[in-house]
N, C-alpha and C positions, 0 to 999 in steps of 0.2 A: 627594722621589721619587729612587729609586736608579737610577743610569745604567749600562746594560750594552751591550755591542755584540759580536755574534759569540760569545756565551757567556762574555764577559770582563766582570767587574764592576770599575767604577771606583771611585775613592774616594767614601765616603758623603759626603752633602751636609754633615752637621755636622762634617766633619774637614777640608773643603776650606780654609777660612780658616787654620787652624792649619798645615796641610801647605804651603800656598802661601807663608806666612810663613817657614817653616823652609827651604824650596827657595830663596827669594829672599834670605834672609839668608846662606846658604851661598854663593850667587852673589856676593853683595857681598863676602863674606870672601875669595873668590877672585879679587876685583879684576875681576870681569865678564870673566875669562879673557884680559885684557890682557896684553901682554908674552910671550905663548906663541908657540911656533913653530906652523906650520900643523897638523902631525900631533897636537901636544898639545891644540891649540884644538879639533881635530875630536873628539878622545877625550873631553874635558871636555864639550862640547856634546852628545855622544852620550849621556852619563850624564844631563846635565840634561834633554834632551828626553824621555829614557825616563821619568824621574821626573815631569815636567810632563804627559806623556800619562797617566800612571797617575793623576794628580789629576783630570784631565779636568773642568775646570770649567764647560764649556758643553756643552749637549745637541747643538747642531750648530755647526760652524765651527771645531773644535779644531785640525785639520790646518792650515788657512788661518791661523788666529791663530798658531800655533806657528812656521810658516814666516815669517811677517811679523816675529816677534819674534826669531827666528834671524837673519834678515836684518839687523836693527839691532844686534844683538849681535855678529855677525860683523865688520859694518862698523867699529863702535867698537873692536873688538880688533884691527883692522888685516888682516882676512881676508875681504874681501867675497866674497860668494857669486857664483859663476858660474852663473847661473840658466840660461843656455842649455844647461848640462849636467844639468839636472834632469830626470828622467823621474818624473812624478806617480805612476805605478803602481808604480814601483820603491821610491820613498820611503814610500808607503803600506804596502806589503808590508813593508819594513824596520821601520817603526814598529810595526806589529803583532806582528812577530817579537821586537822589543826588550821589548815588554809581557809576552811569554812568558818572557824571560830570555836571549834570544839577541841581543846588541847588534852582533855582527860585521857584519850586513848594514848596519845604519844607519851604523856607523862607516865603512864602505867608501864608502857614498853621500856622507857629509859630507866625507871626505878628497878626493874627487873635486870636490865643490862649492868647496872652499876652496883646493884645489891648482892 
């Protein structure tokens, strides 16, 4: 089954395994963004989340799963998220824009969450 939302088609199911392996291998190569300053962490996390969202491995719950993973990743990298600063609508809009190629809004959200 192909997954699409709002006219956007996500990774085809037959490619999900390969793309997830590629994405997480790159994350491991970058040492899970450990040792980066807050702005660099936010930039790397923005690219990572943009790719992860495009792979879209779950029919429902991607946003919650991505945020949970980001919380763990940020904490382990020394940049715990300030969730009281999180506006759910703003991050959803930013994720949608990043899928269309505009990562700036997502970067701004993540900088605020880790800063």
